[in-house]
C-alpha positions in Angstrom: 58.9 63.6 60.2 58.7 66.7 62.3 62.3 66.3 63.2 63.5 65.8 59.6 65.9 68.2 57.9 65.2 70.4 54.9 66.4 69.2 51.6 67.6 72.6 50.2 71.1 74.0 50.9 71.3 77.2 52.8 73.9 80.0 52.8 74.4 82.9 55.3 76.9 85.6 55.9 77.6 88.4 58.4 79.9 91.4 58.1 80.6 93.4 61.2 82.8 96.5 61.5 83.7 98.9 64.3 83.8 102.3 62.6 84.8 104.0 65.9 85.0 102.9 69.5 81.4 104.1 69.9 79.8 102.9 66.6 79.6 99.4 65.2 77.6 98.4 62.0 76.6 95.0 60.8 75.2 93.6 57.5 73.6 90.2 57.2 72.3 88.1 54.4 70.9 84.5 54.1 69.2 82.6 51.5 67.9 79.3 50.2 65.8 78.1 47.2 63.0 80.6 46.8 64.0 82.5 50.0 66.3 85.4 50.8 66.7 87.8 53.7 69.0 90.9 54.0 69.4 93.2 56.9 71.5 95.9 58.5 72.0 96.9 62.2 74.0 99.4 64.2 75.0 99.8 67.8 76.1 103.2 69.1 77.3 104.4 72.5 75.9 107.9 73.1 78.6 109.1 75.5 77.4 108.7 79.1 73.7 108.7 78.0 73.6 105.0 77.1 73.5 102.6 74.1 71.3 102.9 71.1 70.6 99.9 68.8 68.9 100.0 65.4 68.0 97.2 62.9 66.1 96.7 59.7 65.6 93.5 57.6 63.8 92.6 54.4 62.7 89.1 53.4 61.3 87.5 50.3 59.8 84.0 50.2 58.6 83.0 46.8 56.5 86.0 45.8 55.9 87.5 49.2 58.0 90.4 50.7 58.2 91.2 54.4 60.0 93.7 56.6 61.1 93.9 60.2 62.4 97.0 62.1 63.5 97.6 65.7 65.0 100.2 67.9 66.1 99.9 71.6 67.9 102.1 74.1 69.5 101.1 77.5 71.4 103.0 80.2 72.6 102.7 83.7 73.1 105.5 86.2 74.4 104.6 89.7 71.9 102.1 91.2 69.3 102.7 88.5 69.0 101.0 85.1 66.6 101.8 82.3 65.7 100.2 79.0 63.1 100.6 76.3 62.4 99.2 72.8 60.1 99.1 69.9 59.7 96.7 67.0 57.4 96.1 64.0 57.1 93.0 61.9 54.7 92.9 59.0 52.7 89.7 58.4 54.9 88.5 55.5 58.3 88.7 57.1 59.8 85.3 56.8 62.5 83.5 58.8 64.5 80.6 57.4 62.2 78.2 59.2 59.3 79.2 56.9 61.1 77.4 54.0 60.4 74.1 55.7 56.6 74.5 55.3 55.7 77.4 52.9 52.1 76.3 52.8 51.6 76.9 56.5 53.4 80.3 56.2 51.1 81.5 53.4 48.0 80.2 55.3 48.7 82.5 58.3 47.0 85.9 58.4 49.2 88.6 57.0 48.8 90.9 60.0 51.6 93.1 61.3 52.9 92.7 64.9 54.0 95.7 66.9 55.7 95.5 70.3 56.9 98.1 72.8 58.7 97.5 76.1 59.9 99.4 79.1 62.0 98.2 82.0 63.3 100.0 85.1 65.6 98.5 87.7 66.9 99.7 91.1 69.4 98.1 93.4 69.8 99.0 97.1 72.2 97.3 99.5 69.6 97.4 102.3 66.3 96.7 100.5 67.5 94.5 97.7 67.1 94.6 93.9 63.9 95.6 92.2 62.9 95.3 88.5 59.7 96.6 86.9 58.9 95.9 83.2 55.9 96.4 80.8 55.4 94.8 77.4 52.7 95.9 74.9 52.2 93.6 71.9 49.5 94.0 69.3 48.8 91.8 66.2 46.6 93.3 63.5 43.2 94.2 64.9 43.4 91.7 67.8 43.1 92.8 71.4 46.7 93.7 72.5 48.5 91.9 75.2 49.6 94.2 78.1 51.9 92.4 80.5 53.5 93.9 83.5 56.0 92.2 85.9 57.6 93.1 89.2 60.6 91.2 90.5 62.4 91.5 93.9 65.2 89.6 95.5 67.4 90.2 98.5 70.3 88.3 100.1 70.4 87.8 103.8 74.0 87.2 104.7 76.0 84.9 102.5 73.7 81.8 102.8 70.1 82.9 102.3 68.3 84.6 99.4 64.6 85.4 99.0 62.9 86.2 95.6 59.4 87.3 94.6 57.9 87.8 91.2 54.5 89.1 90.3 53.0 89.2 86.7 49.7 90.6 85.4 48.1 90.7 82.0 46.1 93.9 81.9 44.1 92.8 78.9 40.4 91.8 79.5 40.3 88.3 80.9 44.1 88.3 81.4 45.8 86.2 84.0 47.9 87.3 87.0 50.4 85.1 88.9 52.7 85.3 91.9 55.9 83.3 92.3 58.3 83.3 95.2 60.8 81.2 97.1 63.9 81.0 99.3 67.3 79.6 98.4 69.9 78.4 100.9 73.7 78.1 100.4 74.7 74.9 102.2 78.4 75.5 101.6 80.9 73.4 99.6 78.8 74.0 96.4 75.5 72.6 97.8 72.2 74.6 97.4 68.6 74.0 98.4 65.6 75.9 97.0 61.9 76.1 98.1 59.5 77.8 95.8 55.8 78.1 95.0 53.6 79.7 92.3 49.9 80.7 92.3 47.7 82.2 89.6 44.1 83.5 89.5 43.0 80.5 87.6 43.4 78.3 90.7 46.6 76.6 89.4 49.2 76.2 92.1 52.6 74.5 92.1 55.3 73.9 94.8 58.8 72.7 94.3 61.8 71.7 96.5 65.2 71.0 95.1 68.7 70.2 96.2 71.7 70.8 93.9 75.5 70.9 93.8 77.5 73.2 91.5 80.5 72.1 89.7 84.0 72.8 91.0 85.3 73.1 87.4 86.4 70.6 84.9 86.3 66.9 85.9 83.8 67.8 88.7 80.1 66.8 88.6 77.1 69.0 89.1 73.7 67.7 89.8 70.1 68.6 90.8 67.2 66.6 92.1 63.8 68.1 92.7 60.2 67.3 93.6 57.3 69.4 92.2 53.6 69.2 93.0 51.0 70.8 90.7 47.4 71.5 91.7 45.0 72.1 88.7 41.3 72.2 89.1 41.5 70.4 92.4 43.7 67.6 91.1 47.2 67.1 92.4 50.0 65.6 90.4 53.6 65.1 91.6 56.7 64.6 89.6 60.3 63.9 90.4 63.2 64.9 88.1 66.9 65.1 88.3 70.1 65.5 86.2 73.8 65.1 86.6 76.5 66.8 84.5 80.2 65.9 84.2 82.3 68.4 82.2 85.7 67.6 80.7 87.9 69.6 78.3 86.9 67.0 75.6 83.1 67.3 76.0 80.2 67.2 78.5 78.3 64.1 79.7 74.7 64.5 81.0 72.1 62.2 82.4 68.4 63.0 83.1 65.6 61.1 84.8 61.9 62.2 85.0 59.1 60.4 86.9 55.4 61.3 86.9 52.2 59.3 87.3 54.0 56.0 87.4 56.0 56.7 84.2 59.7 57.1 84.2 61.8 58.6 81.3 65.5 58.8 81.3 68.3 59.8 78.9 72.0 60.0 78.7 74.2 61.8 76.2 77.6 63.3 75.4 77.9 66.7 73.9 81.0 68.1 72.3 82.7 69.2 69.1 85.6 68.8 66.7 87.8 71.7 65.6 90.7 71.6 63.0 93.1 74.5 63.5 96.8 75.3 63.9 97.8 71.9 62.7 95.7 70.0 65.3 92.4 68.2 65.5 90.7 68.9 68.8 87.9 67.1 70.5 86.4 69.8 72.7 83.4 71.0 74.6 80.6 72.4 72.5 81.8 75.5 70.6 78.9 78.0 70.7 80.8 81.3 70.1 84.4 82.3 69.4 87.3 80.1 70.5 91.1 80.1 70.9 93.9 77.6 70.3 96.5 78.0 73.0 100.0 77.0 72.2 102.7 76.5 75.0 105.6 76.2 72.6 105.5 72.4 72.5 105.4 72.0 76.3 102.7 69.4 77.3 100.5 69.3 80.4 100.4 73.0 81.1 97.2 74.1 82.9 95.3 76.9 81.1 92.6 79.2 82.6 90.0 81.5 81.1 89.0 84.3 83.4 90.7 82.4 86.3 88.6 79.2 85.6 90.7 76.2 84.6 89.6 74.9 81.2 92.2 72.1 80.6 95.8 71.1 80.0 97.8 71.3 76.8 98.2 68.1 74.9 101.4 66.3 73.9 101.9 68.9 71.2 101.5 71.7 73.6 98.1 72.8 72.2 94.7 73.3 73.8 91.4 74.5 72.3 89.5 76.9 74.6 85.8 77.2 73.6 83.2 79.9 74.3 85.3 83.1 74.3 83.4 86.4 74.0 83.6 88.0 70.6 85.2 91.5 70.2 86.0 91.5 73.9 89.2 91.0 75.9 89.3 87.4 77.1 92.0 86.8 79.8 93.9 83.5 79.2 96.5 82.4 81.8 98.9 79.5 82.1 100.0 78.0 85.5 103.8 78.2 85.5 104.3 76.8 89.0 104.7 73.2 87.8 106.9 73.9 84.8 110.2 72.0 84.5 113.0 73.8 86.3 114.8 74.4 83.0 111.7 76.1 81.4 110.7 79.8 81.7 107.7 81.4 80.1 108.1 84.9 78.5 104.7 85.8 80.0 101.9 84.0 81.9 98.8 86.0 80.7 97.5 87.1 77.3 94.4 89.0 76.3 92.7 87.4 73.3 90.1 89.4 71.2 88.5 87.0 68.6 86.0 87.9 65.9 82.5 86.6 66.1 82.3 82.8 65.8 85.9 82.4 64.8 89.2 81.1 66.2 92.3 82.9 67.3 95.8 81.6 68.0 97.3 82.4 71.4 101.0 81.6 71.7 102.8 81.4 75.1 106.5 81.3 74.2 109.0 79.5 76.4 112.7 79.7 76.8 114.7 76.6 77.8 117.3 77.5 80.3 120.8 76.0 80.0 122.0 76.4 83.5 123.5 74.4 86.3 124.5 74.6 89.9 127.9 73.6 91.4 130.2 74.0 94.4 133.4 75.8 93.7 136.6 75.0 95.6 140.2 75.8 95.4 143.1 73.3 95.0 143.6 73.1 98.8 139.9 72.0 99.3 138.6 75.4 100.6 135.4 76.8 99.2 135.8 79.9 97.0 134.8 82.9 99.1 131.3 84.3 98.7 131.0 87.4 96.5 133.8 86.4 94.2 133.0 87.5 90.6 132.9 84.8 87.9 133.7 85.8 84.3 133.5 84.0 81.1 136.6 83.4 78.9 135.6 86.5 76.9 135.6 88.6 80.0 131.9 89.1 80.4 130.4 88.6 83.9 128.7 85.3 84.4 127.7 84.9 88.1 128.8 85.6 91.7 129.9 82.8 94.1 127.4 82.2 96.9 127.8 81.0 100.4 129.7 77.8 101.0 130.9 77.9 97.3 127.4 77.3 96.0 127.1 78.8 92.5 124.4 79.0 89.8 125.4 79.9 86.2 123.0 80.5 83.4 123.4 80.5 79.6 125.8 77.6 79.4 126.8 76.2 76.0 126.9 72.6 75.2 130.2 71.0 76.2 133.1 72.8 78.0 132.5 76.2 79.4 135.6 78.0 80.7 135.5 80.7 83.5 137.8 82.9 85.5 137.3 84.0 89.2 138.8 87.1 90.7 139.8 86.1 94.2 140.0 88.5 97.2 143.8 88.3 97.3 143.8 89.9 93.7 144.8 86.6 92.2 142.8 84.5 89.7 141.8 80.9 89.2 140.2 79.1 86.3 137.7 76.2 86.0 135.6 74.4 83.4 132.0 73.3 83.6 130.9 70.5 81.3 127.2 71.0 80.4 125.3 68.4 78.4 122.2 69.5 76.5 119.1 67.4 75.9 115.4 68.0 75.5 114.8 65.1 77.9 116.3 67.1 80.8 113.4 68.5 82.9 115.6 69.6 85.8 118.6 71.9 86.2 121.6 69.7 86.7 124.0 69.8 89.7 127.6 69.5 88.5 128.9 68.8 92.0 132.3 70.0 93.2 134.5 71.8 90.7 138.1 72.7 91.4 139.3 76.2 90.4 143.0 76.2 89.8 145.3 79.2 89.8 
């Protein structure tokens, strides 16, 4: 029952608009039976100072009204980064999940929650990267939580990385913990990690894992790890692992977990269906914006997003590319090295800028070349001299004869094509090239030897 769906329909909508290159505003509304929420937000770039974000929302569930407000600021100067934020949520502000169990929502104490945060980071090529953060959270009259964290990591060469993290709750009776480890790059996508964690309550844990990253589509990634926990003097071990196999049509995943003589496992397939641009696409899960790439009807063309191959166009010359970044330039490329010889792309790269959670058409246009190669000879069997100019019957230049009479002529019409050649002795000769068109032709034809007669 806890995994059941709600019975009431829900509607939501978001409107986002860039007023200037430095200011973007957003309005949001959602609602269901007895519930509504409306809110506004803005994001502003304050020149070289940093970015300021503001938001405010109002909710109503049955007869109860609630409000939520937040403000945050972030900036980066050289090797330093800084961020701070504040938010306030009163005790009756409701999210959509509250409509599933309104009785539990009304039973909770209507106390406001205030949070404030501060984070500072510093990166140094010699000492590594440091991050210090502090979070202060207070609910009503309860004792506030005051949590500070310090993180450090440093790479040693290209194969070894060390990381440490310390956290402390400064409230009375609060816990503190220390976590650290080392990671090794074993080359060819293999990694190994050793880590451990200890807190002031006497709980310790240690973990060792080996993993392999994916080489892209149709390449597996996997991880297998062993972890031992020590709690109040008792030791418990567990073994877990997973394997992923990603394709352009969806992702397969398998998991296994073993602890205390119990083994759980699961397998699944995750993907989506999209109808757009006259095509129905089975694709990987679409979590953000996406693009439908068209290669002008040419099938089997490799497509890359940010230089990572995401698939090949189908028999209609279409491919759906999921998970583009909204309102940003997404670089889409096609690999033209394996195109048929008689095909030429107008361009091999397009920058796509989709709206949030929406699709955009990206069209790579192709031109089918009507061209052929041949060897031109005179009536006495000698090759036409290199450098001789070939003109069409209307007098326009068409090509230049190459060495050993080898010649390549573009823009041929279907059927007979008549040409003249100006010879070095100031005489002329004429020849015809018979070109047969056909969409089945993937290569540029060689018409063999052709005699040019005076």
